Structure formats: structure tokens, C-alpha cells
N, C-alpha and C positions, 0 to 999 in steps of 0.2 A: 504494500500500500504506500502510495506516494505521500510524503510528509512535506508540509510547507512551513517555513519560518517567516514570521511577520514581526516587523519592528514598529512599535507604536510609541509616539512621543508627543510633546506639546500639550499634555494634559487633555487628551481626547476624552469626552464624557464616558464614564464607566459603562453605561448601558450599551454603547456601541462596542466597546472592547469585549464585553461579556458575550456578545454574539459571535465574535471570533474565537474566544476561548471555548465556546460550546462545541466547536468542531473538533472531533477526535484526531483529525490529521493535521491540526494546526499547532505549532509551537509559537506562542505569543510572548514577545519580550517587550515590556513597558520600560521606557527610560525617560528621564527628565530631558528637557530641551538643552541641547548642547550646540556649540558652533559646528558647522558642517565639516570643518577640517578634522574634528575629532572622530568623525564617522568613517573616514577613509579606510581604515584598517579592518572594518567590520561590515560595511554595507554590502560587500560581496557575498556575505553569508545568508542574505535574506531574499525571499521570493516576493515580498510585498512590504511597502512602507505606508504607514498611516500617520498623518499629522495635521497640524493646522498651519498657520502662517509664520510661526516663529522660526521654524527650521528651514533654511534655504537649501535648495537642491540644484546647484549649478552644474554645468557640464563636467567640471573637474571631478565632482563627486559621482555623478552618474556613470562616468566611464569606468569607475571601480565597481559598479553595481552589476557584476557579470551574471548574477542569477535573477535580478529583479525583473518581475513581469508586470507589476502594477503599482502605481502610486495613488493612494487615496488621500484627497485633500478634504478635510472636514470643514467645508465652507464653500463659498462661491468662487473667489478669486484663485488664480493659479500663478500669479506673478512672482511668487517665491520659487517657482519651478522653471527650469530651462526647458520649455516645451519642445523647441526644435531639437535639442539634444536627446530628450526622451523619445521623441518620435523616431529619430534616426537610429536609436539603439533598440527600437521595438518595445519600448516600455509604455504601456497604456497609462494615461493620467485621467483619473476619475475624480470629479468634484461632487458637491451636493447642492445643486443650484436652488432647490425648492425649500430646503429645511429652514432657512432664516428669512423667508419672504415676509412673513407677518412681522417679525421683529424689526426689520428695517423700515417697513411701511409705518409701523407705530412710532418708531423713533423719529422719523421725519415729521410726523404731525405733532409729536410731543415737543420737538424743537421749534417748529413753526408757531404753535400756540404760545409757547413760552416767550418767543421773541416778540410777537405782535402784542402780547399783554404784559411785557416787561417783567416777567416773573423772576428772572435772575436778580434784577435790581430790587424787586420787592422783597425777595428772601434776604438779600444783604442788608437792606434798610431795617427790616424787622429785627434781625439779629443784633444790629447796632443800636437798637433801642429807639429808632425813629418811627415816625408815622408819616410817610411821604405820599399819601394818597393822591394829593393834587398834582404831583409830579409824574404820576404813573398812568396817565390817560392812554389807553390802548386803542387798537383798531380790531375790526372783525374780519373773518375770512369770507363770510357770506357776501356774495355778489362779486367777488374778485375772480379773475381768470388765472387758472393754474396751467402753465405750460409744461408738458412732460416730454422730455427727450428720451425715447426708448420705452416702448409699450410691451415689454416682456412680462415676466412674472411679477416682479416688484413694481414696475411701472403700472401694471394693471391693478394691483392692490391699492396703490396710492390713488389712482384715478377713481376707483370705487369709493374709497373713503372720502375723497374730496367732494363727491356729489352729496354725501351725507351732510357736509357743511354748506351746501347750497352754492358751491363754486361752479363756475363754468370751466370745463376741462377741454383743452386742446392738446393734441399730441402729434409728435413727428417721429415716425419710424418707417423708413423705406423698406424694411424687411418683414413687415407685418401686413397680412392681408386685410382688406377693407372690412371683412366680416368681423374681425376682432374689434375694430373700432366701433362697429354697430352694436356688437354684443355688450360692450362696456359703456355704450352711449357717450362716446368721446368724439369730438370733432377731429377730423383728420387734416392736418396741415400739409400742404403740398411740398413745402420746403422749410428748411430751418429758419430762413429769414421771415417767412410768414408767421411762424410760431413766435419768434422773438418779439415781433412788433405788437403782439397782443398779451404777452405774459406779464401779469402783475407779480406772479411768483413763478420762477423758473426752477425746475428740478431735473436732474439728469439721472437716468437709470440704465446705463449701457455698460458693456464690458470695456476695458481699456485695451485698445489695439491701435494699429497704425492709422485706422480711419477715424477713431474717436479721440486720439491723443491731441489735446489742445483745441478741440472742436469749439469750445466756448472761449474765444480769445478776446482781445480788446475790442476788435471790430464788432464781434457778436454782442458784447456787453453794451456797446454804444447804441445798439438797435433796440434795446429794451426800453419800455416806458420809464420816464423819470420816477425814481422812488421804488423801483422794482426790487424784489428780494430774490437772491440767487442761492440755491442749495445744491450741495453735492454729498450724497450718501452712498455713492457707487464705488468709484475707484479714484484715487489721487492721480492728477495729471489730465483728467478730462477737461477741467477748467484751468486756464492759466492763472496761477495764484497771484503773480505780481500784478497782472492787469486787474484782477478782482480787487486786490487791496487798494490799488490806485483809484478805482471807480468808487469804492466805498468811502475812502478818505476824502475824495474830491466832492462828495455829496451827490454824485450822479445816480448812485444806487441807494436804496433805503436800507440795505443790510445784506448780510451773507450768513448762511448756516452751513457749517462744514463738519463732517465726521471723518473724512479721509483726506490724505495729503500726498503730494508727490514724494516727499521724504518723510518716513515715519521711523521713530517718533519725530514730531514737528520740532525743528530747532528752536531753542529758547529765544533767539533773536529774530525769528521770522517776523516780517512786517504784519502778518495777519494777527499775531498775538497782541500787537499794539493798536490795531485799528478799532475805532469805535463802531458800534452797531454790528458787531460780528459775534456770533455765538459758535463756539468751538467745543467739540467733544472728541475724546481720544479713541476714535475708531470703535465705537460701541454698537455698530449696526447689528451684529449677530450676538451681542452679549446679553442674552436672556437665558434663563435656565432651560426654557422650552426650545429656544433656537439652537443652543449647543447640543442638547439632547437629540434634536431632530437631525442635524447635519451629521452628528456622529453615527447615529443609527443608519441613516441613509448611505453614508459612504462605506461603513463596515459591511453592510449587506452587499453592496456593489463589489467590494474587494473580495469578499467570501465567494460570491458567484463567479467572479472572474477567475479565481484560482481553481475552483472546483469544476466549472463547466465551460470556461472560456467566454462567458457572457460579458460583453463589453458595451452594452447599450449606453452606459453613462460616460464613456471615454470622450474627453474633449478633443483629443488628437486623432479621432477616427470619425469618418462620416457617420452622423448620428441617425439612429432610428429609436423609437421608444421601446421600452422594455417588452411590451406585449408583442410588438412586431419582430423584435430580435428573436424571440422564441419561435415565432412562425417561420423565420428565415433560416433557422439552424440547418435544416436539410438543404436549402438552396446554397448556403455558404459552403457546406461540405461538398455538394455536387460541383460547384464552380471550381473549388480547389482541386478536386480530383480530376475533373475534365482537363484542366490545364496541365496537371502533372502527367496524365496519360499521354496527352498530345506531345508534350516535351520529350518524354521518355521514348515514345515511338519514333519521333523525328530524329532523336539522337542515334538510335540504332540504324537509321538510314543515312547518317552522316551529317545531320544538321545539329550541331552542338551549341551554337550561339543563336538563340532566338532573337528576332528583330521586331516582331509585331505580335501583340496579344489583342484580340478583338472578342468582345463579349456581346452577343445578341441576347436580348431579354424580352420576355412576354410582358403584357400590359400590367399584370399583377405585381411586377417588380419595379414599376415606376417609382422613383424616389429612393429606391434601395440599390440602384444600379452602381453607384460609386462604391458602396460597400461590397457588392458582388465582384466588382473589378479588383478590389483589394484582395479578396479571397482568392481569385484566380491568379493574381500576381504572386501571391504566397505559394500556391501550388506550382507555378512555373519555376520559381527560384529555389524552392526548398532543397532540391537535390543538387542544384548547381552550387549553392552556397552553404554546404553542409557543415563547414567549419566556422560559419558566421551566423549571428542571430538574425533570422528573417521570419516575420510573422505578419499577420493582417494589419498591424499598426504601421509598419515601415516598409511593406513589400512594394508599394507603388513608388516610393522614393528610391528604394534600391534598384528597382527596374529602370527608373530614369537614369540613375548613375551608370547603368550598363548600356544605355542607349536603346532600350526596348520601349517602343511606342505602345500605348494602351488606349483602346477606344471602346466605348460602350454605345451600342446602337440598338434602338428599340425594334422589335419584330413587328410586322404588320398586325393590326388589330384582329385580323381574322385567324391568326395563328393561335396555337395553344397558349392560354394566358399564363401558365406557369412554366413555360419552356425557357431553357437556357442553352445557348450554343456557344462554345468557346473554340476559337480558331487560333492556332499558333503557326507562325510562318518565319522563314529564314532561309537564306542561301537558295532561293528559288523554289523551295518546297513549302507546303502548308498542309495542315491536318486539322479537321474539325471534329469535335466531339459534342453530340447533342444529348439532351436529357430533359427531364421534368422534375419539379420539386414542389408539390402542393403541400400546404401546412397539414401536419398530422399524419402524413403518409410518407413512408421511406422513399427517398429520391431514387430515380431510375435513370440509367444511361440507355438511350434509345437508338443511337447511331454512333459508329466509330468509322470515320472516313465515309466510304460508300456503303458500308455494311450496316444493315438494320439489326439491332440487338435489343434485348430487354433484360437488363441485369442491374442489380443493386451494387453501387460502388462501395462495397463493404470495407472493413478494415484493411483487407488486402485483395487486390484485383490482379489477375493474370490475364494478359491479352496475348494470344498466339495467332500467328498467321501460318497457314499450312496449305499444302495441296489437298484438294477435296478427293480423298481416297478412303476406302474402308479401313476401319481399325484404329483410326487416330484417337478417337475419344477413349477407347479402351486402354490404349498405351499411355495416354496422359493420366488416366485414372490410376493406372498401376504405379506410375512414377510418384504421383502425389500420395497415394495410399502407402507405399513403401516408406515414404518420408514422414508418415504420420500426420499428413495435412488433410483436413476434412473439407470436402467440396460442399458449399452452400448452394450455389447455382452454376449451371454450365449452359451457356447459350452458344450454339454453333450457327454461323451464318455463311452463306455463299452467294456469289453473283450468278454463276452458271455451273451446271453439273460438270464435275471433273476439272473445274478451274481453281481459282484461288478461294480459300475459305478463311474465315476469322472466327476465333473462339474467345468469348469473354467469360472468364471463370472467377466467380466470387468465392473466396475461401476463408476459413478461420485460421488464425495463427499467422506465423511469419514464414515467408518463403525466401530462403537464403540463396546465395549465388550458386552453391553446389547443386541445389534442386533445379535452378534455372538451366544450368549446363546439362543436366540429365534430360531435361525436356528438349533441349536443342539436339541431343543425340538421337531423338526419334527421327527417322529418315525423312518423313514428309513435313516436319516442322521447319519453317524458315526463320521465324523470329519469335522471341519470348520476352515480353515486357512485364515487369513486376512493379506495381505501384502500391505503397503502403498507405493506410488511412491515418486518421488522427484520433487519438484516445479520447479527446474531449467529446467526440461525436459518437461514441460507441453505442449509446442508448438510443440513437435515432433508429436503429434496426431491431431493437428489442420488441 
């Protein structure tokens, strides 16, 4: 039984850790937060890492993580992890984007209400023994316009709560369909400039990436109505802090609410600390008992499932599908991987050892999952070629690109089988196509190998033989496999013409070694023998 070692740090909530400890094959090691340099000598002993934001995982550390399969980030952000390095190394990075949604939305409104009603000043004055009622005249949220940049999970929760305060809500998010705006009863801004012109309160709820870094700059701030309030409870760097400080201190804006910063902890001499009308909190967005529990449980479940069954629906560095659809796609992913592996191996026996092109044709039921299927096919193509290097569904497409292998995903006509997948591998003027089907809940089937129609399950090990169509071949093959103690699950023989060339697709239990392959080739009528092994993570697809 395979055992997995899991390193947990950064005080991940115990309820999440207990889920990992409950697995009999897991050895869970909890450690306090340490500088990443101190982990260099031991990170290579672990299959999984689970932490929060305190521990950095730069490329220099990840290169030492030779066993690491998955990183679990108990929270939304992944900026403490070198995603590019993790992807190149085939390490899945999983976060918990939904666990702290309520916590962040509630903190935003807590800060906004505290600001417009001057609650921090009121608290301070009461503790000082004063009664400054006349100096603390506030304003109401009702009737104001809230501008939301990013209408994802948190942005949607903020919009919902804003309507309870009788605010008008306008949002800008070019990656969200109009139906979501309608569902949330939010006005859709066609561009960021349109949103800025109307926002009495501007809040950002986007990830930090090349597109969003500094998206709210000095020019953007100048487009807001005079006296507007600007808030950032997402990631530091989305708003240019120097421009924000200048706009507040110059009186152009009415104030700012910040929980996240470009540099954390926020330096003591940062201009925002000195600016009037600014409410600062030390990155408390997810700091609720419920939020920490939720993100810990979510990410530990995802890490557990990634190790036990290869389920990577939550990986941020892999084309995403939801958890339910990932389960339905397991057979399709296995099929695409095996199709590419079979095509590559058969072409290699014909002299084409350097593939140049991988093309995946997919039925209409796989629309939206085609990128993931392409990654699985790329893994199958490269696994045998790069057997001394880590290649998996996370990094296979990147590795294929490094080798100059072009990858294309093309939809099949709507009239074709909706769950059909056809993988074609080509190079050196040769190509070979492997077709099959993979409907949810049904074991996948290979239906064509080259020009030969077959019907066989691509089990843990598949043998593909080409031979002359003469009597006695099936018996001789059965004798060779039986003598080697290899059980035949399925045997499908196909031929184009009587007495011509034939092809056999044989699904077997167990491992077929090189010695058995050579014995098969000793059968006079057999011309080629290709062995393709399966993936242990998918063994129960055929149970």
C-alpha cells in the first residue's frame, strides 16, 4: 500500500488537519512556520504541502521538492507560491477560493460602516473620557452607488449585501456572463471607465495578475466622483498605493479602506499610515474562526483526493472544471492519455520516435473540458519519452512545447458521437489515430486503432499486435500470455481483408515485461507488439 507524507505548517485549522490524519496511508507532520530556507533539506521527503500565506515556496525550494505532487494553500491567494515553477515541475497548486467568501464580504461592510459613521474616532473619544457627539456626524450608505470590480464569489456576496443597504450596484467584469449580473440584479458596466464615473464607493475583488496589477492607478482615481471612497480587500498591488495616498491627502477622494498591501507587513513609514481619512486593517479578510475552518477543511479535502485518486479539480495551475464534472471526466482523461500513449508507442516501432503534432478531436459533451483532455493526452504522449523526468497532467503541455510538439484541440461535428475522443499523433511523415468513447459512469472504450475497428477497454495494460491474418495466432498468443501468468480480460481481433493484415487489441491484468513482448514477437505471423501500461489512479474506472 502506497504511503504519503504530508507537511502541514502555518497553523492550519485542526479540523482540516484531522481529515488528513484520518487517512491510514497518510503520515502527517505538523511544524511551526519557518523560513523556507530551513525546509530545503527536508521538503524532498514529502508528497504534499499544506499551509497558509506565511511560508513562501519559491522556485529554489520547489526544485528540492522531488516527491511533491500537490501544494494546498488554505486560503484564496497563491502569491507566496512560485506558480510557474510549480507548474513546470508538475506540482499541482490547490487553493480554497470559497471558504473565506463570507468573511471578506462582512469585513468590507464592517469597515465601510465604521468609516462613514466615524466609529474608530468615536471609540477613541469615549475611551479618552470625551463626548464628541457633535463632531461625529456620519453619512448613510442608502442611495449611494457601489462600484464593484470583479463579480466573482466575493464580489457577488458584496453586491448582494449592498442591495440590503439600498445601494445601487454597478459592476465591471469582462469574464463574467451577463446572466450572472441579472441573477445578482447588478448593472453591468461596459468598461472600467464607465464604472469609475458612477462609483461613490469603489471596491475591487479580483485576483492579482498581470492584467489587474495597478489597474486602479492615478488616472483611474481621477475619474471617480469627488469624495468617493476606495476599498481594497482583495490583493495588494491592484490599487497603486502612492496614487491613492496622494488622492486622499489632496482631498480628491473622501477616504480609503485597505486590508491588503503591496508589501506586507505594511512598512511603518508608509504614507498610507499617515494619511487622514484612511482606515487600515492588517490583512484580516479571512481571519474569522469560520473562515479559517472552512478554507482548511476545503483545501485538506482537495489535497487528500489529489493524493488518493488524482482528483485535481481545484488546481489553479490546471485548466479548471468543477468537482462534479472532474468525476464525470475521469474515464475521458484516462482514455485520452492512453490513446496518445498507444499512438506514440506504435509510431515508435515504425521509426517515428520524435512526435511533432498531437491533435485531439472531441465530441460536443466535452466542450469546455477540451484543454484538460489535451493535457491528459500530452501526458500520455510524453510519459514514456521522459521516463527519467517528472511529467504529468499539470506540466505535460508545457513540456510538449519545450520539445516543439504542437497541440491542437478540434471539436467533432455535432452529428458525431457526443462522447467521442480521437487522438492523432504525427511525425516524420507518419501519423496514427486512435478513437474511442468515454461517457460518464461507463468504462471508456477504444473503438478504432488506425484503420482497424476494435472494441476494447484500455485497461491497466493494453497489448496491441499487428499480424498476418492466418489461423492459430490467437491460440499462440494465449499460450505465451498464459505461460507468463498474464490473464486476458478482453481480446479483440480485427482485419481489413481475409488473409491480409490483422490487428489485435488485448486488455490484460498485470504487467507485461519486455521478455513477454519478445516471446510474442517470436510467433511467426506477428509483426509488431506494443505494450502500453495504465495509471493506478484510474484502476477503479473498470471495476
